[in-house]
C-alpha positions in Angstrom: -33.8 140.2 -6.4 -30.3 139.7 -8.1 -28.0 140.3 -5.0 -28.3 140.2 -1.3 -25.2 142.3 -1.0 -23.7 144.8 -3.4 -20.6 146.9 -2.5 -20.0 149.3 -5.3 -16.8 151.3 -5.8 -15.7 151.1 -2.2 -12.7 153.2 -1.2 -11.2 152.9 2.3 -8.0 154.7 3.3 -5.8 154.8 6.5 -3.1 157.2 7.2 -0.6 156.7 4.3 -2.3 153.7 2.8 -5.3 153.0 0.4 -6.6 149.7 1.7 -9.5 149.4 -0.8 -9.6 151.3 -4.1 -12.9 151.2 -6.0 -13.6 147.6 -5.1 -16.8 145.9 -6.2 -18.4 142.9 -4.6 -21.8 141.4 -5.6 -23.1 138.4 -3.6 -26.1 136.3 -4.8 -28.6 134.8 -2.4 -27.8 131.3 -1.3 -24.3 131.1 -2.6 -21.0 130.8 -1.0 -18.9 133.6 -2.3 -15.0 133.6 -1.9 -13.1 136.7 -1.3 -9.5 135.9 -2.2 -6.4 137.8 -2.0 -2.8 137.9 -0.6 -2.0 138.8 3.0 -2.5 142.5 3.3 -4.5 142.8 0.0 -7.5 144.5 1.8 -10.0 141.6 2.1 -10.6 142.0 5.9 -10.8 145.7 5.5 -13.6 145.3 2.9 -15.5 143.0 5.2 -15.0 145.4 8.3 -16.6 148.2 6.0 -19.7 145.8 5.2 -19.9 144.9 9.0 -19.8 148.6 10.1 -16.5 148.5 11.9 -15.0 151.0 9.3 -16.7 153.6 7.4 -15.7 154.0 3.7 -14.4 157.1 2.2 -16.6 156.6 -0.8 -18.8 153.9 -2.5 -22.3 152.5 -2.0 -23.5 149.4 -0.1 -26.8 147.7 -0.9 -28.4 145.0 1.2 -31.3 143.2 -0.7 -31.5 146.0 -3.2 -31.8 148.9 -0.7 -29.0 151.4 -0.3 -27.8 151.4 3.4 -25.5 153.2 5.8 -23.8 150.7 8.1 -22.5 153.0 10.9 -21.8 150.2 13.3 -22.0 146.4 13.9 -25.6 146.6 15.4 -26.8 148.3 12.2 -25.2 145.2 10.3 -26.9 142.8 12.7 -30.3 144.5 12.1 -29.8 144.0 8.5 -29.0 140.3 8.9 -25.3 140.5 8.5 -23.2 138.4 10.9 -19.3 138.1 11.1 -17.3 135.2 12.2 -13.9 136.9 13.1 -10.6 135.3 12.5 -9.5 136.0 16.1 -12.5 134.9 18.1 -14.5 137.4 20.1 -15.3 135.3 23.1 -15.1 135.6 26.9 -13.0 132.6 28.1 -14.6 132.4 31.7 -18.1 132.5 30.3 -20.2 129.5 29.1 -21.1 128.8 25.5 -24.6 130.2 26.1 -23.5 133.3 28.0 -21.2 134.2 25.0 -23.9 133.6 22.5 -26.4 135.8 24.2 -24.0 138.6 25.3 -25.7 141.8 24.7 -29.0 140.3 23.8 -29.9 138.4 27.0 -33.5 137.2 27.4 -34.7 138.5 30.8 -37.5 137.4 33.2 -38.4 140.0 35.8 -35.0 141.8 35.3 -32.8 138.7 35.6 -31.2 136.8 32.7 -33.3 133.7 31.8 -30.6 131.2 31.3 -32.7 128.3 30.9 -34.6 129.8 28.0 -31.4 130.9 26.5 -29.9 127.4 26.7 -33.0 125.9 25.1 -32.8 128.3 22.2 -29.1 127.8 21.7 -29.7 124.0 21.8 -32.4 124.3 19.0 -30.3 126.5 16.8 -27.2 124.2 17.2 -29.3 121.0 16.4 -31.0 122.7 13.3 -27.6 123.5 11.8 -25.6 120.5 12.9 -23.4 122.7 15.2 -23.1 120.4 18.1 -21.9 122.2 21.2 -22.5 121.9 25.0 -24.4 125.1 25.9 -23.2 124.9 29.5 -19.4 124.3 28.7 -17.0 127.2 29.5 -15.1 128.6 26.4 -11.7 127.8 28.1 -12.5 124.1 28.3 -13.5 123.6 24.6 -11.4 123.1 21.4 -10.6 125.7 18.9 -13.0 124.1 16.4 -15.9 124.2 19.1 -15.0 128.0 19.8 -15.6 128.7 16.1 -19.0 126.9 16.2 -19.9 129.3 19.1 -19.0 132.3 16.9 -21.2 130.9 14.2 -24.1 130.3 16.6 -23.7 133.9 17.9 -24.5 135.3 14.4 -27.4 132.8 13.9 -28.9 133.6 17.3 -29.0 137.3 16.2 -30.9 136.3 13.0 -28.1 136.6 10.4 -28.9 135.3 7.0 -25.7 136.8 5.4 -22.6 135.3 7.1 -19.0 136.7 6.7 -16.4 134.0 7.5 -12.8 135.6 8.0 -10.1 133.1 7.4 -12.1 130.4 9.3 -9.8 127.5 8.7 -6.5 129.1 9.8 -6.4 127.4 13.3 -8.4 124.2 12.5 -7.3 120.6 12.1 -8.0 118.9 8.8 -10.9 117.1 10.4 -12.4 120.3 11.9 -11.9 121.9 8.5 -14.0 119.3 6.7 -16.7 119.5 9.4 -16.8 123.3 8.9 -17.3 122.7 5.2 -20.3 120.5 5.8 -21.7 123.2 8.2 -21.4 125.8 5.6 -23.3 123.5 3.1 -26.1 123.2 5.6 -26.3 126.9 6.2 -26.7 127.5 2.5 -29.4 124.9 2.3 -31.3 126.8 5.0 -31.3 129.8 2.9 -28.2 131.7 4.1 -25.6 133.4 2.0 -21.9 133.2 2.9 -18.8 135.3 2.1 -15.7 133.4 2.7 -12.4 135.4 3.1 -9.6 133.0 2.4 -6.3 132.5 0.6 -6.6 128.7 0.6 -7.4 127.7 -3.0 -8.4 124.0 -2.2 -11.2 125.3 -0.1 -12.5 127.7 -2.7 -12.5 124.8 -5.3 -14.3 122.7 -2.7 -17.2 124.7 -1.5 -17.5 128.1 -3.3 -19.7 129.2 -6.1 -18.1 132.4 -7.2 -14.8 134.0 -6.2 -14.0 137.8 -6.2 -10.2 138.4 -6.3 -8.5 141.5 -4.7 -4.9 142.4 -5.4 -3.1 145.2 -3.4 -6.4 146.8 -2.6 -7.8 146.7 -6.1 -10.6 144.5 -7.4 -9.3 142.2 -10.2 -12.6 140.7 -11.0 -15.2 137.8 -10.1 -15.1 134.2 -11.6 -17.2 131.2 -11.5 -15.4 128.6 -9.5 -16.7 125.8 -11.7 -15.0 127.5 -14.7 -11.5 128.1 -13.2 -8.6 126.2 -11.7 -6.3 126.7 -8.6 -3.5 127.7 -11.0 -5.8 130.5 -12.6 -6.8 131.7 -9.2 -3.3 131.7 -7.8 -2.0 133.9 -10.7 -5.0 136.3 -10.4 -4.2 136.6 -6.7 -0.5 137.3 -6.9 -0.2 138.6 -10.4 2.1 135.9 -11.6 2.5 132.1 -12.2 2.9 130.2 -9.0 4.4 126.7 -8.6 2.5 124.4 -6.3 5.0 121.5 -6.6 8.0 122.3 -4.5 11.1 121.6 -6.6 13.9 120.0 -4.8 16.6 117.4 -5.6 16.7 114.3 -3.4 18.2 114.8 0.0 21.8 113.7 0.8 21.6 113.3 4.5 25.1 113.3 6.4 25.6 112.9 10.2 22.9 113.2 13.0 22.6 116.7 14.1 19.6 116.3 16.4 19.2 113.2 18.6 16.4 112.7 20.9 16.2 109.7 23.4 13.3 108.6 25.6 12.0 112.3 25.9 9.3 113.0 28.5 7.7 116.5 28.7 4.6 117.7 30.5 2.3 120.5 29.5 1.3 123.5 31.7 -1.3 121.3 33.4 1.4 118.9 34.5 0.0 116.1 32.0 2.6 114.0 30.3 2.4 115.1 26.6 5.6 113.6 25.2 6.0 110.0 26.3 9.4 108.4 25.7 9.8 109.9 22.3 12.9 109.1 20.0 13.8 111.0 17.0 16.9 111.8 14.8 17.3 114.6 12.2 20.5 114.6 10.0 22.4 117.3 8.4 21.0 117.9 4.8 17.5 116.6 5.3 14.0 118.0 6.2 12.1 115.8 8.7 8.4 116.6 8.8 6.3 116.0 11.9 2.8 114.9 11.1 0.1 114.6 13.7 -3.3 115.8 14.8 -2.8 118.9 17.1 -2.6 118.0 20.7 -0.4 114.9 20.4 2.6 116.5 22.0 4.1 118.3 18.9 4.1 121.8 20.6 5.6 120.5 23.8 8.3 118.6 21.8 9.3 121.8 19.9 9.3 123.9 23.0 11.5 121.3 24.9 14.1 121.4 22.1 14.1 125.2 21.9 14.5 125.5 25.8 10.9 127.0 26.4 9.8 124.0 28.3 11.4 121.8 30.9 12.2 118.2 30.1 11.1 115.6 32.8 13.6 112.9 31.5 15.5 111.7 28.6 18.0 113.7 26.5 18.3 116.1 23.5 21.7 116.4 21.9 23.0 118.6 19.1 26.0 117.4 17.3 26.7 115.1 20.1 26.5 117.7 22.9 23.8 117.7 25.5 21.4 120.7 25.3 18.7 119.2 27.6 17.1 121.9 29.7 19.5 124.7 28.6 18.1 128.2 28.7 16.6 129.4 25.3 19.7 131.8 24.8 22.2 128.8 25.4 20.2 126.5 23.0 20.4 129.3 20.4 24.1 129.9 20.9 24.6 126.1 20.6 23.4 126.3 16.9 19.4 126.0 17.0 17.2 128.5 15.1 13.4 128.5 15.9 10.6 129.8 13.8 7.8 129.5 16.4 4.3 128.4 15.6 2.8 131.5 17.3 4.7 134.4 15.7 3.1 137.0 17.8 3.7 135.3 21.2 7.2 134.0 20.7 8.5 135.4 17.4 8.2 139.1 17.7 8.0 142.0 20.0 5.0 143.6 18.1 5.5 147.1 19.5 9.2 147.2 18.5 10.3 148.4 15.1 10.8 145.6 12.7 14.5 146.5 12.5 15.0 145.8 16.1 13.0 142.5 15.8 15.7 141.4 13.3 18.4 141.4 16.0 16.5 139.9 19.0 18.7 136.8 18.9 22.1 138.7 18.5 21.6 142.3 19.9 24.0 141.6 22.8 26.9 140.6 20.5 29.2 142.7 18.4 28.6 144.8 16.3 25.1 145.6 17.6 26.3 146.3 21.2 29.4 147.6 22.7 30.0 147.5 26.5 26.3 146.9 27.1 25.2 149.9 24.9 23.1 149.2 21.8 24.5 150.6 18.6 21.4 151.5 16.5 23.2 152.5 13.3 24.6 148.8 13.2 21.3 147.3 14.0 19.2 149.2 11.4 22.0 148.6 8.7 21.8 144.8 9.4 17.9 145.0 9.3 17.9 146.8 6.0 20.0 144.2 4.4 17.8 141.3 5.7 14.7 143.2 4.7 15.9 143.2 1.1 17.3 139.8 1.1 14.1 138.1 2.4 11.6 140.4 0.5 9.9 141.8 3.7 7.4 144.4 2.4 7.5 147.2 4.8 7.4 150.9 4.4 10.9 151.0 6.1 12.9 149.3 8.9 11.5 151.6 11.6 7.9 150.4 11.1 6.3 148.7 14.1 6.3 144.9 13.7 2.4 144.8 14.3 1.8 146.9 11.3 3.2 144.2 8.9 0.9 141.6 7.3 1.4 138.0 8.7 3.4 136.9 5.6 6.0 139.7 6.0 6.1 139.3 9.8 7.0 135.6 9.0 9.6 136.4 6.4 11.3 138.8 8.9 11.5 136.0 11.5 12.8 133.5 9.0 15.5 136.1 7.8 16.5 136.7 11.4 16.7 133.0 12.2 18.6 131.8 9.0 21.1 134.6 9.1 22.8 133.1 12.0 23.6 130.0 9.9 22.3 127.4 12.5 23.0 123.7 12.5 19.3 122.8 13.3 16.4 124.9 12.0 13.1 124.3 13.7 10.2 125.5 11.5 6.9 125.2 13.5 3.8 126.0 11.3 6.1 128.3 9.2 3.2 129.0 6.6 0.1 129.1 8.9 -2.3 131.8 7.7 0.0 132.8 4.7 -1.0 133.1 1.0 0.4 131.0 -1.9 3.2 133.5 -2.9 4.6 133.6 0.7 4.3 129.9 1.1 6.3 129.3 -2.2 9.1 131.7 -0.8 9.2 130.0 2.6 9.4 126.5 1.2 12.2 127.5 -1.1 14.1 128.9 1.9 13.6 125.7 3.9 15.1 123.7 1.1 17.9 126.1 0.5 18.7 125.6 4.2 18.6 121.9 3.8 20.8 122.0 0.7 23.4 124.0 2.5 23.8 121.1 5.0 21.5 122.3 7.8 19.2 119.9 9.6 15.5 121.0 9.3 12.7 120.0 11.6 9.2 120.9 10.1 6.1 120.8 12.2 3.0 121.4 10.1 -0.7 120.5 10.4 -1.1 120.9 6.6 -0.6 117.4 5.2 0.1 118.6 1.8 2.9 120.8 3.1 4.4 117.8 5.0 4.2 115.6 1.9 5.6 118.3 -0.4 8.6 119.6 1.6 9.7 116.7 3.8 12.4 114.1 2.9 11.2 111.9 5.8 8.0 112.0 7.8 7.8 111.2 11.5 4.2 110.6 12.5 3.3 111.5 16.1 0.5 110.1 18.1 -0.2 110.2 21.8 3.3 111.7 22.5 5.3 109.2 20.6 6.7 108.8 17.0 4.7 105.9 15.9 6.1 105.7 12.3 8.8 107.0 10.1 7.7 107.1 6.5 9.0 108.5 3.2 6.7 110.9 1.3 6.9 109.0 -2.0 5.9 105.7 -0.3 2.8 106.9 1.5 -0.5 108.8 0.8 -2.4 111.5 2.8 -5.0 108.8 3.5 -2.4 106.6 5.2 -0.9 109.4 7.0 -4.3 110.3 8.4 -4.8 106.7 9.7 -1.4 106.7 11.3 -2.1 110.1 12.9 -5.3 108.6 14.4 -3.2 105.7 15.9 -3.5 102.9 13.2 -0.6 100.7 12.8 1.3 100.6 9.5 0.6 97.4 7.6 3.8 97.0 5.6 7.3 96.8 7.1 8.2 100.2 8.5 11.4 101.9 7.3 
């Protein structure tokens, strides 16, 4: 048997769009096969066809040499195909075991045999090195653990072909390396894996072969050992991509943002920011490095006016902005690219054009005597869409219909257009492909060069090293070190992020 999966000439259409056009994918037994493409290239659509969530307009699917008709996910499960979705399909209030057995509960005299299920879950998790507590509730475990539960769900159903959809988008660097080890174990146990991703580093690290899709068309399949990240990037976006962010040395001027002895609690009333001090000057990018959960999110929300400050002060150009409302913070000269673009960045069911004026709609010329002037709003939106290369059918398209990269470009366009003194960029490239990342990095550097202060929060260490002029390392709610990118390494940053003290004299 040459292939465990063959998808031949698959075509999938949605109203007004061809998502997949005659795409071919052939997966060998026991390999990790990458499916690579930009945001909106049609990768997830193709896998949703394989998993039975969509029906193709044309094409043939073979599993282990047999032609099959996958009408729904239950048929896929019966054929040994399991999918770990990007947005987890878990019930928060259920335990790990209850989530794993959902829909396949072992019963004993009509009642669910939880003890038997927990034993089975424990056996599977130990066999594959997926350590999870079978009795923990989903809402109490980390994102990395939740992902392991998703993997266990597919293994419990007997899957030997696993589809991972952007599995590392929400994981910390440590969780990513654990996931890579888990994939290696699964393959050793005879499983085959399809990995949907646009992270080239991960492909080079763990994949055997890679199929590239661009704008819904299959570009071809390459052996990973015979290729390079540069070649994969140009196959993916159709042009040369620069990985080194080009920028001249920063020329910082006066302090724009000054934070002193800041204390901030989270929603559970736990102290997350503990006496933090930080300065960001005009004309520099300060990157915040740290393992997720060390107070970074609370810090950003406190500056933006989204979370109350317990004590301490935040000043902008010498003026106190502590505990002002988000609108007052915005009007005082702060722009905010939030880390959750769906929750805090966009109103998904509004047209993209109206999203472009969310910060200014109540001002002239967009509103007169409290009445919105839609002609002016859409005129402005159209010019921002062109300037920031937001790929959308038009300015009236709903925000939720755009790909992640284009949603992000829209937010950046809106925030930079107001010419703020301080730009907060929280996870600005999370889940984006190399083309969109390159564009966003250039815009952050342009903002810096025009004299703005930029505060960058990212969990991607190479992004922090590449874009920042100065790095503030956060651990346990405080800035524990200020380092310059050219004077440190990812290894040293990793140690500082874990709480180690710096050996040499700190800057």
